[in-house]
KOLFITOR-38140 format. One line per field, with one value per residue: x, y, z of N, C-alpha, C in turn; chain; residue in one letter. Coordinates in steps of 0.1 Angstrom, whole numbers. Last residue first. Example, Ala and Ser with C-alpha at 12.3 -4.5 7.8 and 13.67 -1.06 7.14 Angstrom:
% residues 2
n_x = [128 / 132]
n_y = [-22 / -57]
n_z = [71 / 78]
ca_x = [137 / 123]
ca_y = [-11 / -45]
ca_z = [71 / 78]
c_x = [129 / 132]
c_y = [0 / -33]
c_z = [79 / 78]
vexmar = [A / A]
vexro = [S / A]
% end
This chain:
% residues 313
n_x = [223 / 189 / 164 / 135 / 110 / 97 / 79 / 96 / 108 / 87 / 79 / 102 / 105 / 83 / 90 / 114 / 105 / 91 / 111 / 129 / 113 / 111 / 137 / 142 / 125 / 138 / 165 / 165 / 180 / 196 / 209 / 226 / 228 / 256 / 275 / 297 / 290 / 273 / 293 / 307 / 288 / 283 / 309 / 309 / 286 / 267 / 246 / 258 / 268 / 246 / 235 / 257 / 259 / 233 / 236 / 255 / 239 / 217 / 232 / 239 / 215 / 205 / 231 / 224 / 206 / 217 / 243 / 233 / 237 / 235 / 228 / 219 / 196 / 180 / 153 / 135 / 108 / 86 / 63 / 72 / 99 / 106 / 105 / 116 / 142 / 147 / 176 / 202 / 228 / 242 / 239 / 212 / 195 / 160 / 133 / 126 / 151 / 172 / 184 / 202 / 228 / 260 / 288 / 321 / 344 / 343 / 348 / 322 / 318 / 339 / 331 / 306 / 300 / 288 / 271 / 250 / 243 / 232 / 229 / 245 / 250 / 266 / 299 / 323 / 335 / 350 / 331 / 321 / 343 / 344 / 319 / 322 / 342 / 326 / 303 / 306 / 312 / 285 / 262 / 245 / 215 / 204 / 169 / 142 / 117 / 95 / 97 / 93 / 112 / 137 / 136 / 137 / 162 / 178 / 173 / 183 / 210 / 214 / 209 / 214 / 209 / 242 / 260 / 260 / 255 / 250 / 231 / 233 / 218 / 204 / 178 / 166 / 169 / 149 / 151 / 175 / 171 / 152 / 168 / 186 / 170 / 160 / 183 / 208 / 229 / 246 / 270 / 297 / 319 / 314 / 289 / 261 / 239 / 215 / 217 / 202 / 210 / 207 / 208 / 226 / 222 / 199 / 206 / 203 / 183 / 198 / 201 / 186 / 163 / 170 / 193 / 204 / 233 / 241 / 218 / 216 / 191 / 167 / 152 / 156 / 150 / 173 / 184 / 169 / 173 / 200 / 214 / 202 / 207 / 235 / 250 / 279 / 276 / 297 / 311 / 308 / 287 / 287 / 277 / 293 / 296 / 277 / 269 / 293 / 296 / 272 / 278 / 299 / 286 / 266 / 271 / 269 / 290 / 317 / 343 / 348 / 367 / 365 / 376 / 377 / 381 / 394 / 374 / 355 / 329 / 326 / 347 / 342 / 317 / 325 / 343 / 324 / 310 / 328 / 333 / 308 / 306 / 325 / 316 / 293 / 302 / 337 / 363 / 367 / 339 / 315 / 305 / 321 / 321 / 336 / 346 / 365 / 390 / 376 / 354 / 324 / 296 / 261 / 249 / 247 / 267 / 280 / 288 / 306 / 326 / 335 / 346 / 366 / 382 / 391 / 407 / 427 / 439]
n_y = [-221 / -208 / -207 / -197 / -197 / -176 / -170 / -165 / -142 / -124 / -121 / -110 / -86 / -71 / -72 / -58 / -34 / -24 / -24 / -5 / 19 / 21 / 25 / 50 / 65 / 63 / 72 / 94 / 96 / 113 / 107 / 109 / 83 / 69 / 69 / 83 / 110 / 110 / 108 / 132 / 152 / 149 / 156 / 183 / 196 / 183 / 166 / 144 / 152 / 157 / 131 / 116 / 128 / 123 / 96 / 96 / 108 / 90 / 69 / 80 / 84 / 58 / 34 / 1 / -19 / -35 / -20 / -2 / 8 / 29 / 23 / 24 / 9 / 3 / -6 / -19 / -28 / -33 / -25 / -38 / -40 / -17 / 2 / -9 / -3 / 31 / 41 / 63 / 81 / 87 / 110 / 109 / 79 / 67 / 64 / 38 / 14 / 1 / 11 / -5 / -10 / 0 / -19 / -19 / -5 / 23 / 38 / 41 / 15 / 11 / 30 / 20 / -4 / 0 / 21 / 9 / -24 / -46 / -73 / -86 / -110 / -133 / -146 / -145 / -122 / -105 / -89 / -109 / -115 / -88 / -88 / -107 / -97 / -73 / -83 / -115 / -143 / -152 / -174 / -173 / -185 / -186 / -182 / -178 / -153 / -134 / -110 / -115 / -136 / -124 / -101 / -114 / -126 / -102 / -93 / -113 / -110 / -84 / -89 / -124 / -151 / -160 / -132 / -112 / -126 / -128 / -148 / -163 / -182 / -209 / -212 / -206 / -186 / -167 / -154 / -141 / -125 / -107 / -95 / -82 / -64 / -48 / -35 / -32 / -47 / -76 / -88 / -73 / -59 / -49 / -67 / -52 / -43 / -25 / -9 / 8 / 34 / 37 / 64 / 69 / 68 / 64 / 54 / 32 / 4 / -23 / -58 / -78 / -82 / -85 / -100 / -124 / -142 / -162 / -183 / -204 / -207 / -218 / -190 / -156 / -133 / -121 / -113 / -90 / -68 / -65 / -72 / -55 / -27 / -25 / -10 / -8 / -7 / 6 / 12 / 28 / 24 / 5 / -21 / -48 / -65 / -82 / -68 / -67 / -95 / -99 / -84 / -96 / -119 / -110 / -104 / -128 / -144 / -120 / -99 / -72 / -43 / -14 / 19 / 41 / 74 / 96 / 124 / 144 / 139 / 148 / 136 / 109 / 106 / 110 / 89 / 69 / 72 / 66 / 39 / 29 / 34 / 15 / -10 / -11 / -10 / -21 / -20 / -46 / -69 / -65 / -57 / -33 / -11 / 16 / 27 / 53 / 63 / 80 / 90 / 103 / 117 / 125 / 155 / 179 / 197 / 191 / 165 / 169 / 184 / 165 / 147 / 162 / 168 / 141 / 136 / 155 / 147]
n_z = [432 / 437 / 411 / 395 / 383 / 374 / 394 / 416 / 406 / 403 / 430 / 440 / 428 / 441 / 468 / 469 / 460 / 483 / 502 / 493 / 494 / 522 / 529 / 517 / 533 / 558 / 554 / 523 / 492 / 465 / 437 / 405 / 384 / 364 / 346 / 352 / 351 / 374 / 394 / 389 / 394 / 422 / 431 / 423 / 434 / 461 / 469 / 479 / 503 / 519 / 519 / 531 / 556 / 567 / 570 / 591 / 610 / 614 / 624 / 649 / 661 / 664 / 668 / 654 / 653 / 624 / 606 / 576 / 542 / 514 / 479 / 446 / 423 / 390 / 369 / 343 / 322 / 296 / 282 / 251 / 235 / 222 / 241 / 263 / 262 / 249 / 229 / 243 / 255 / 281 / 297 / 306 / 306 / 311 / 316 / 310 / 314 / 300 / 268 / 241 / 229 / 230 / 225 / 235 / 227 / 227 / 248 / 260 / 268 / 286 / 306 / 315 / 329 / 353 / 349 / 337 / 350 / 324 / 303 / 275 / 249 / 243 / 251 / 239 / 228 / 243 / 255 / 273 / 289 / 302 / 314 / 333 / 349 / 360 / 375 / 392 / 382 / 360 / 341 / 314 / 300 / 267 / 255 / 241 / 247 / 251 / 262 / 289 / 295 / 288 / 305 / 330 / 328 / 328 / 354 / 370 / 364 / 375 / 401 / 407 / 406 / 398 / 384 / 367 / 334 / 297 / 275 / 242 / 215 / 212 / 220 / 187 / 164 / 161 / 186 / 183 / 161 / 172 / 192 / 175 / 161 / 181 / 191 / 166 / 154 / 157 / 154 / 173 / 178 / 203 / 221 / 236 / 263 / 279 / 311 / 338 / 360 / 394 / 418 / 449 / 477 / 504 / 539 / 557 / 566 / 586 / 590 / 600 / 584 / 557 / 556 / 575 / 565 / 550 / 533 / 508 / 485 / 479 / 464 / 471 / 484 / 493 / 467 / 461 / 480 / 486 / 463 / 444 / 451 / 475 / 500 / 517 / 552 / 578 / 610 / 632 / 650 / 669 / 667 / 649 / 627 / 617 / 594 / 580 / 573 / 558 / 536 / 524 / 517 / 499 / 472 / 459 / 469 / 469 / 485 / 501 / 502 / 519 / 522 / 550 / 556 / 581 / 591 / 589 / 582 / 556 / 541 / 546 / 533 / 506 / 503 / 505 / 482 / 463 / 469 / 464 / 437 / 427 / 436 / 421 / 394 / 393 / 403 / 428 / 434 / 463 / 487 / 508 / 536 / 549 / 581 / 596 / 620 / 650 / 661 / 646 / 661 / 665 / 681 / 695 / 694 / 717 / 712 / 691 / 703 / 722 / 704 / 692 / 714 / 722 / 699 / 701 / 725]
ca_x = [230 / 204 / 169 / 149 / 116 / 107 / 74 / 87 / 117 / 96 / 70 / 96 / 114 / 85 / 77 / 113 / 115 / 85 / 99 / 133 / 118 / 99 / 130 / 149 / 123 / 125 / 162 / 167 / 168 / 196 / 196 / 226 / 221 / 247 / 262 / 299 / 299 / 268 / 282 / 314 / 293 / 272 / 304 / 319 / 288 / 280 / 244 / 251 / 276 / 255 / 227 / 252 / 270 / 236 / 227 / 259 / 251 / 214 / 225 / 250 / 224 / 198 / 223 / 233 / 211 / 205 / 239 / 240 / 229 / 243 / 227 / 230 / 199 / 186 / 161 / 144 / 114 / 98 / 62 / 63 / 93 / 105 / 101 / 102 / 139 / 144 / 161 / 197 / 215 / 243 / 251 / 216 / 206 / 173 / 140 / 121 / 139 / 162 / 184 / 190 / 216 / 248 / 278 / 308 / 346 / 338 / 359 / 328 / 308 / 338 / 344 / 307 / 306 / 298 / 284 / 259 / 244 / 238 / 221 / 245 / 246 / 261 / 284 / 319 / 326 / 357 / 340 / 312 / 339 / 356 / 322 / 312 / 347 / 339 / 302 / 307 / 315 / 299 / 266 / 258 / 220 / 211 / 184 / 149 / 130 / 94 / 100 / 84 / 97 / 132 / 135 / 125 / 151 / 178 / 169 / 168 / 203 / 217 / 200 / 219 / 201 / 228 / 258 / 270 / 250 / 258 / 233 / 234 / 222 / 219 / 188 / 163 / 178 / 152 / 138 / 173 / 181 / 148 / 157 / 191 / 177 / 151 / 176 / 198 / 231 / 233 / 263 / 284 / 319 / 316 / 304 / 267 / 251 / 218 / 217 / 207 / 204 / 215 / 201 / 224 / 231 / 203 / 202 / 209 / 188 / 189 / 206 / 199 / 162 / 157 / 194 / 191 / 227 / 247 / 223 / 218 / 203 / 178 / 151 / 161 / 138 / 164 / 190 / 168 / 159 / 190 / 218 / 202 / 194 / 228 / 240 / 274 / 276 / 284 / 311 / 320 / 286 / 293 / 268 / 290 / 306 / 285 / 259 / 288 / 307 / 274 / 267 / 303 / 298 / 262 / 273 / 259 / 277 / 311 / 334 / 347 / 360 / 369 / 367 / 383 / 370 / 396 / 381 / 369 / 333 / 316 / 345 / 355 / 318 / 314 / 348 / 335 / 303 / 323 / 344 / 314 / 296 / 325 / 329 / 293 / 293 / 323 / 360 / 370 / 352 / 319 / 305 / 313 / 323 / 325 / 347 / 353 / 385 / 386 / 367 / 333 / 308 / 271 / 250 / 236 / 258 / 275 / 279 / 294 / 318 / 329 / 336 / 356 / 376 / 383 / 395 / 418 / 433]
ca_y = [-234 / -207 / -212 / -195 / -210 / -182 / -173 / -176 / -154 / -128 / -126 / -122 / -96 / -72 / -79 / -73 / -41 / -26 / -33 / -19 / 13 / 18 / 13 / 38 / 64 / 59 / 59 / 90 / 93 / 110 / 107 / 112 / 96 / 69 / 62 / 69 / 105 / 110 / 98 / 119 / 149 / 147 / 143 / 175 / 194 / 190 / 179 / 143 / 149 / 168 / 142 / 113 / 128 / 136 / 100 / 90 / 114 / 103 / 67 / 76 / 96 / 67 / 45 / 13 / -15 / -32 / -31 / -4 / 1 / 26 / 31 / 21 / 19 / 0 / 4 / -22 / -17 / -37 / -27 / -29 / -49 / -31 / 6 / -9 / -16 / 21 / 39 / 50 / 82 / 76 / 108 / 120 / 86 / 67 / 77 / 49 / 22 / -6 / 13 / 1 / -11 / 1 / -11 / -23 / -19 / 16 / 36 / 52 / 20 / 3 / 32 / 32 / -5 / -12 / 23 / 16 / -10 / -43 / -61 / -83 / -97 / -124 / -145 / -158 / -130 / -116 / -83 / -103 / -124 / -93 / -77 / -109 / -108 / -72 / -77 / -101 / -137 / -149 / -165 / -176 / -177 / -193 / -178 / -191 / -158 / -148 / -110 / -106 / -138 / -137 / -99 / -106 / -135 / -111 / -85 / -111 / -122 / -86 / -79 / -110 / -143 / -164 / -143 / -112 / -120 / -129 / -135 / -163 / -171 / -206 / -219 / -209 / -197 / -176 / -160 / -151 / -136 / -115 / -104 / -91 / -75 / -56 / -44 / -26 / -32 / -69 / -84 / -82 / -66 / -39 / -64 / -63 / -41 / -37 / -9 / -4 / 31 / 32 / 55 / 71 / 76 / 62 / 64 / 46 / 14 / -13 / -45 / -76 / -80 / -79 / -86 / -119 / -130 / -161 / -170 / -205 / -199 / -226 / -202 / -167 / -141 / -127 / -124 / -102 / -72 / -63 / -78 / -70 / -33 / -23 / -21 / -3 / -15 / 5 / 4 / 29 / 34 / 17 / -10 / -41 / -55 / -87 / -71 / -56 / -89 / -105 / -80 / -82 / -120 / -114 / -93 / -116 / -147 / -133 / -104 / -86 / -52 / -28 / 10 / 30 / 64 / 88 / 111 / 148 / 134 / 152 / 151 / 116 / 105 / 119 / 103 / 70 / 75 / 79 / 49 / 27 / 41 / 30 / -4 / -11 / 1 / -22 / -18 / -32 / -66 / -68 / -71 / -35 / -25 / 12 / 17 / 46 / 60 / 72 / 95 / 93 / 120 / 116 / 147 / 169 / 197 / 205 / 168 / 161 / 190 / 177 / 143 / 156 / 179 / 149 / 127 / 155 / 160]
ca_z = [428 / 439 / 425 / 397 / 389 / 365 / 381 / 417 / 409 / 391 / 419 / 446 / 425 / 426 / 463 / 473 / 451 / 470 / 504 / 494 / 481 / 514 / 533 / 512 / 519 / 557 / 558 / 537 / 499 / 479 / 442 / 419 / 387 / 377 / 342 / 353 / 342 / 361 / 393 / 388 / 380 / 412 / 433 / 418 / 420 / 457 / 464 / 465 / 492 / 516 / 516 / 517 / 547 / 564 / 560 / 578 / 606 / 608 / 612 / 639 / 658 / 655 / 673 / 653 / 666 / 633 / 614 / 588 / 552 / 526 / 492 / 455 / 432 / 402 / 374 / 354 / 330 / 303 / 297 / 259 / 244 / 215 / 227 / 263 / 258 / 260 / 231 / 236 / 249 / 273 / 292 / 297 / 313 / 305 / 319 / 301 / 318 / 306 / 282 / 247 / 221 / 238 / 218 / 237 / 228 / 214 / 239 / 254 / 258 / 274 / 299 / 309 / 315 / 351 / 356 / 329 / 352 / 337 / 309 / 289 / 254 / 232 / 254 / 245 / 220 / 237 / 244 / 262 / 280 / 295 / 304 / 323 / 341 / 352 / 361 / 391 / 396 / 363 / 353 / 317 / 311 / 278 / 255 / 246 / 242 / 246 / 248 / 282 / 298 / 283 / 291 / 326 / 329 / 315 / 342 / 369 / 360 / 360 / 393 / 406 / 416 / 398 / 392 / 377 / 345 / 309 / 281 / 256 / 220 / 206 / 227 / 201 / 168 / 150 / 182 / 194 / 160 / 160 / 196 / 184 / 154 / 174 / 199 / 174 / 154 / 161 / 141 / 172 / 165 / 192 / 218 / 229 / 255 / 272 / 296 / 333 / 346 / 383 / 410 / 435 / 471 / 491 / 528 / 561 / 556 / 584 / 585 / 606 / 598 / 560 / 554 / 570 / 573 / 563 / 535 / 523 / 488 / 478 / 471 / 462 / 478 / 503 / 474 / 453 / 476 / 497 / 477 / 443 / 450 / 461 / 498 / 504 / 540 / 570 / 597 / 625 / 639 / 672 / 665 / 661 / 630 / 628 / 604 / 585 / 580 / 571 / 544 / 531 / 526 / 512 / 483 / 456 / 473 / 469 / 474 / 505 / 493 / 520 / 515 / 543 / 553 / 570 / 595 / 591 / 596 / 565 / 541 / 551 / 548 / 512 / 502 / 515 / 495 / 464 / 471 / 477 / 446 / 425 / 442 / 436 / 400 / 390 / 389 / 422 / 432 / 449 / 484 / 495 / 530 / 539 / 570 / 594 / 607 / 643 / 666 / 648 / 653 / 666 / 670 / 697 / 683 / 716 / 724 / 690 / 693 / 727 / 713 / 685 / 707 / 732 / 702 / 689 / 723]
c_x = [242 / 210 / 185 / 153 / 130 / 114 / 84 / 83 / 109 / 103 / 77 / 87 / 109 / 94 / 78 / 100 / 114 / 93 / 93 / 121 / 123 / 102 / 118 / 142 / 130 / 121 / 148 / 163 / 172 / 182 / 195 / 212 / 221 / 239 / 253 / 285 / 301 / 277 / 276 / 304 / 300 / 278 / 292 / 316 / 297 / 283 / 255 / 245 / 269 / 263 / 235 / 244 / 266 / 249 / 230 / 249 / 256 / 227 / 222 / 243 / 234 / 207 / 217 / 224 / 220 / 211 / 227 / 235 / 238 / 233 / 236 / 228 / 212 / 190 / 167 / 153 / 123 / 104 / 75 / 62 / 84 / 98 / 99 / 96 / 123 / 140 / 159 / 182 / 213 / 230 / 253 / 230 / 211 / 183 / 153 / 129 / 137 / 151 / 171 / 192 / 203 / 236 / 265 / 299 / 331 / 340 / 355 / 340 / 315 / 329 / 344 / 319 / 307 / 306 / 294 / 272 / 254 / 239 / 227 / 237 / 246 / 256 / 279 / 305 / 321 / 349 / 347 / 321 / 329 / 351 / 335 / 314 / 335 / 342 / 315 / 306 / 317 / 300 / 281 / 262 / 235 / 217 / 190 / 165 / 134 / 106 / 99 / 85 / 89 / 117 / 131 / 124 / 138 / 166 / 168 / 164 / 188 / 210 / 201 / 209 / 205 / 220 / 244 / 268 / 262 / 250 / 241 / 235 / 223 / 224 / 203 / 174 / 176 / 161 / 140 / 161 / 179 / 158 / 151 / 179 / 182 / 158 / 167 / 191 / 219 / 235 / 250 / 277 / 307 / 315 / 304 / 281 / 255 / 228 / 220 / 207 / 210 / 206 / 209 / 214 / 229 / 213 / 206 / 204 / 193 / 192 / 195 / 206 / 174 / 156 / 181 / 191 / 213 / 242 / 229 / 225 / 205 / 192 / 163 / 161 / 143 / 153 / 180 / 172 / 157 / 175 / 206 / 205 / 194 / 214 / 233 / 264 / 272 / 287 / 297 / 320 / 297 / 293 / 274 / 282 / 304 / 295 / 265 / 278 / 301 / 285 / 268 / 290 / 301 / 275 / 269 / 261 / 267 / 297 / 328 / 337 / 360 / 361 / 373 / 373 / 376 / 385 / 384 / 378 / 347 / 322 / 337 / 354 / 331 / 316 / 338 / 341 / 313 / 316 / 339 / 324 / 301 / 318 / 330 / 305 / 293 / 315 / 346 / 367 / 355 / 332 / 310 / 315 / 315 / 328 / 334 / 355 / 373 / 382 / 379 / 347 / 318 / 283 / 261 / 237 / 246 / 265 / 273 / 284 / 305 / 320 / 327 / 343 / 364 / 376 / 385 / 405 / 423]
c_y = [-235 / -221 / -210 / -200 / -208 / -194 / -180 / -180 / -166 / -140 / -132 / -129 / -111 / -84 / -80 / -79 / -56 / -34 / -35 / -29 / -1 / 12 / 10 / 25 / 52 / 56 / 54 / 76 / 89 / 107 / 104 / 113 / 98 / 82 / 61 / 62 / 90 / 107 / 98 / 108 / 136 / 144 / 140 / 160 / 185 / 186 / 188 / 156 / 148 / 165 / 153 / 125 / 126 / 137 / 114 / 94 / 108 / 111 / 80 / 74 / 93 / 79 / 53 / 25 / -3 / -29 / -27 / -15 / -1 / 19 / 25 / 29 / 14 / 12 / 0 / -10 / -22 / -25 / -30 / -34 / -41 / -41 / -6 / -4 / -17 / 7 / 30 / 48 / 69 / 75 / 97 / 117 / 95 / 75 / 78 / 62 / 33 / 1 / 6 / 3 / -4 / 1 / -12 / -14 / -26 / 1 / 27 / 49 / 33 / 9 / 24 / 35 / 8 / -11 / 12 / 19 / -3 / -28 / -58 / -71 / -97 / -111 / -134 / -158 / -143 / -125 / -94 / -97 / -120 / -105 / -82 / -99 / -111 / -84 / -77 / -97 / -123 / -144 / -163 / -167 / -182 / -183 / -184 / -187 / -171 / -154 / -124 / -106 / -128 / -139 / -113 / -104 / -126 / -120 / -93 / -103 / -121 / -100 / -82 / -102 / -129 / -157 / -148 / -122 / -119 / -123 / -138 / -149 / -171 / -193 / -216 / -217 / -200 / -187 / -171 / -159 / -146 / -127 / -113 / -100 / -85 / -67 / -53 / -37 / -25 / -55 / -76 / -78 / -75 / -47 / -56 / -59 / -54 / -36 / -22 / -3 / 17 / 29 / 50 / 61 / 78 / 72 / 59 / 57 / 27 / -2 / -36 / -64 / -75 / -75 / -78 / -104 / -128 / -151 / -168 / -191 / -199 / -220 / -210 / -181 / -153 / -135 / -130 / -114 / -85 / -66 / -76 / -77 / -49 / -31 / -17 / -14 / -7 / -3 / 4 / 22 / 36 / 28 / 4 / -28 / -47 / -76 / -76 / -59 / -75 / -99 / -87 / -79 / -107 / -116 / -98 / -106 / -135 / -134 / -117 / -92 / -67 / -37 / -4 / 22 / 53 / 77 / 104 / 136 / 140 / 150 / 155 / 130 / 111 / 119 / 113 / 84 / 76 / 82 / 64 / 37 / 40 / 38 / 11 / -6 / 1 / -10 / -17 / -32 / -51 / -63 / -74 / -50 / -26 / -1 / 17 / 36 / 52 / 69 / 87 / 99 / 109 / 120 / 136 / 159 / 188 / 205 / 182 / 164 / 182 / 183 / 156 / 153 / 174 / 161 / 136 / 147 / 161]
c_z = [437 / 436 / 424 / 412 / 392 / 370 / 372 / 403 / 409 / 394 / 407 / 436 / 430 / 422 / 448 / 468 / 456 / 460 / 491 / 495 / 482 / 500 / 526 / 517 / 513 / 542 / 555 / 540 / 514 / 484 / 456 / 425 / 401 / 377 / 354 / 351 / 341 / 351 / 379 / 387 / 379 / 398 / 423 / 419 / 415 / 442 / 459 / 460 / 479 / 503 / 510 / 511 / 532 / 554 / 556 / 566 / 593 / 604 / 605 / 625 / 648 / 652 / 661 / 658 / 666 / 647 / 623 / 597 / 565 / 535 / 502 / 467 / 440 / 411 / 388 / 357 / 341 / 310 / 304 / 273 / 254 / 223 / 218 / 249 / 256 / 254 / 242 / 238 / 241 / 265 / 282 / 290 / 302 / 313 / 312 / 303 / 310 / 313 / 288 / 262 / 227 / 229 / 227 / 230 / 231 / 216 / 227 / 245 / 251 / 263 / 285 / 300 / 308 / 338 / 355 / 336 / 342 / 339 / 322 / 292 / 269 / 237 / 245 / 250 / 226 / 229 / 236 / 252 / 270 / 285 / 295 / 311 / 331 / 345 / 354 / 377 / 395 / 378 / 355 / 329 / 314 / 287 / 267 / 245 / 248 / 239 / 242 / 267 / 289 / 284 / 284 / 311 / 325 / 316 / 328 / 357 / 359 / 355 / 378 / 400 / 416 / 409 / 393 / 388 / 355 / 321 / 294 / 261 / 236 / 213 / 222 / 208 / 183 / 153 / 171 / 191 / 170 / 159 / 184 / 189 / 163 / 166 / 191 / 182 / 163 / 163 / 144 / 159 / 164 / 179 / 204 / 226 / 248 / 262 / 291 / 318 / 342 / 371 / 398 / 429 / 457 / 486 / 515 / 551 / 563 / 574 / 583 / 600 / 605 / 575 / 557 / 568 / 566 / 571 / 549 / 526 / 504 / 483 / 469 / 469 / 471 / 497 / 484 / 461 / 468 / 492 / 487 / 456 / 451 / 462 / 485 / 499 / 527 / 558 / 591 / 611 / 630 / 661 / 670 / 657 / 643 / 633 / 617 / 596 / 587 / 578 / 558 / 539 / 532 / 522 / 497 / 467 / 470 / 474 / 477 / 496 / 498 / 512 / 516 / 536 / 545 / 568 / 581 / 596 / 599 / 580 / 553 / 551 / 553 / 529 / 509 / 515 / 506 / 477 / 472 / 479 / 461 / 435 / 439 / 442 / 414 / 397 / 385 / 407 / 427 / 446 / 470 / 491 / 518 / 533 / 561 / 583 / 606 / 629 / 661 / 652 / 656 / 656 / 672 / 687 / 685 / 705 / 721 / 699 / 690 / 716 / 718 / 693 / 699 / 724 / 712 / 692 / 712]
vexmar = [A / A / A / A / A / A / A / A / A / A / A / A / A / A / A / A / A / A / A / A / A / A / A / A / A / A / A / A / A / A / A / A / A / A / A / A / A / A / A / A / A / A / A / A / A / A / A / A / A / A / A / A / A / A / A / A / A / A / A / A / A / A / A / A / A / A / A / A / A / A / A / A / A / A / A / A / A / A / A / A / A / A / A / A / A / A / A / A / A / A / A / A / A / A / A / A / A / A / A / A / A / A / A / A / A / A / A / A / A / A / A / A / A / A / A / A / A / A / A / A / A / A / A / A / A / A / A / A / A / A / A / A / A / A / A / A / A / A / A / A / A / A / A / A / A / A / A / A / A / A / A / A / A / A / A / A / A / A / A / A / A / A / A / A / A / A / A / A / A / A / A / A / A / A / A / A / A / A / A / A / A / A / A / A / A / A / A / A / A / A / A / A / A / A / A / A / A / A / A / A / A / A / A / A / A / A / A / A / A / A / A / A / A / A / A / A / A / A / A / A / A / A / A / A / A / A / A / A / A / A / A / A / A / A / A / A / A / A / A / A / A / A / A / A / A / A / A / A / A / A / A / A / A / A / A / A / A / A / A / A / A / A / A / A / A / A / A / A / A / A / A / A / A / A / A / A / A / A / A / A / A / A / A / A / A / A / A / A / A / A / A / A / A / A / A / A / A / A / A / A / A / A / A / A / A / A / A / A / A / A / A / A / A]
vexro = [X / X / X / X / X / X / X / X / X / X / X / X / X / X / X / X / X / X / X / X / X / X / X / X / X / X / X / X / X / X / X / X / X / X / X / X / X / X / X / X / X / X / X / X / X / X / X / X / X / X / X / X / X / X / X / X / X / X / X / X / X / X / X / X / X / X / X / X / X / X / X / X / X / X / X / X / X / X / X / X / X / X / X / X / X / X / X / X / X / X / X / X / X / X / X / X / X / X / X / X / X / X / X / X / X / X / X / X / X / X / X / X / X / X / X / X / X / X / X / X / X / X / X / X / X / X / X / X / X / X / X / X / X / X / X / X / X / X / X / X / X / X / X / X / X / X / X / X / X / X / X / X / X / X / X / X / X / X / X / X / X / X / X / X / X / X / X / X / X / X / X / X / X / X / X / X / X / X / X / X / X / X / X / X / X / X / X / X / X / X / X / X / X / X / X / X / X / X / X / X / X / X / X / X / X / X / X / X / X / X / X / X / X / X / X / X / X / X / X / X / X / X / X / X / X / X / X / X / X / X / X / X / X / X / X / X / X / X / X / X / X / X / X / X / X / X / X / X / X / X / X / X / X / X / X / X / X / X / X / X / X / X / X / X / X / X / X / X / X / X / X / X / X / X / X / X / X / X / X / X / X / X / X / X / X / X / X / X / X / X / X / X / X / X / X / X / X / X / X / X / X / X / X / X / X / X / X / X / X / X / X / X / X]
% end
């Protein structure tokens, strides 16, 4: 009876509606920005569709394992991918990486959920109280300081490489399997700094175990005041985003329904505040706008990857 009522409502409205639980897949472990935004987007979908929305973490390969699972999941509209900037725009440009799926052709944008401010952090007991002193120490000790990333070819890796290039640094890259283990080692003193989403480390900044030295774009974030990196390294700018993507071939009605769930959700005060509290800025964009953003980011990172000679290992 319930299924028949849902289908009748969908026909009357001229829109797609799911008749069973939907899934949001995320390619990163619990606790980070990707997992957080996946769970918020799932709540938005559940509220819009009147169905349970399940978040499934399939980690590895900079999000490509989850991306492949979604691309192969079928086109019934029931499964989408939490697609961050790195997975959709950096990984396709990384030489030497054997990708299980071509995200540029096998996935299509559904909509953007939030923009992410990146921040440069050090451990609470770090001797560096500001960005200028950190850069001075790196220049004085070539090859001694290190920066963490969430993996080779991740957005965090490219952010560190961009800082190296623009600030003239010789620092060592230390890749991890996600932001959470990188933060653990940063707090433990095994790496010197990390540039990542504020959402990855909002709790540690607030409890004082990490010190935020600077933000990576001039707009910054109202909840985490800090000078921009560009105040010390002119022209430096990195900003991320988290959206949803779908398998190519998903009906336009289903894509529109998922996009409407994001648009409605990002306008509701409770979800907006949760995003802001975790270092993210609510920012809905529809499929066409997100497609343009992806194309621009791919061109930007292709140039940086080629210039830095970065390859997958």
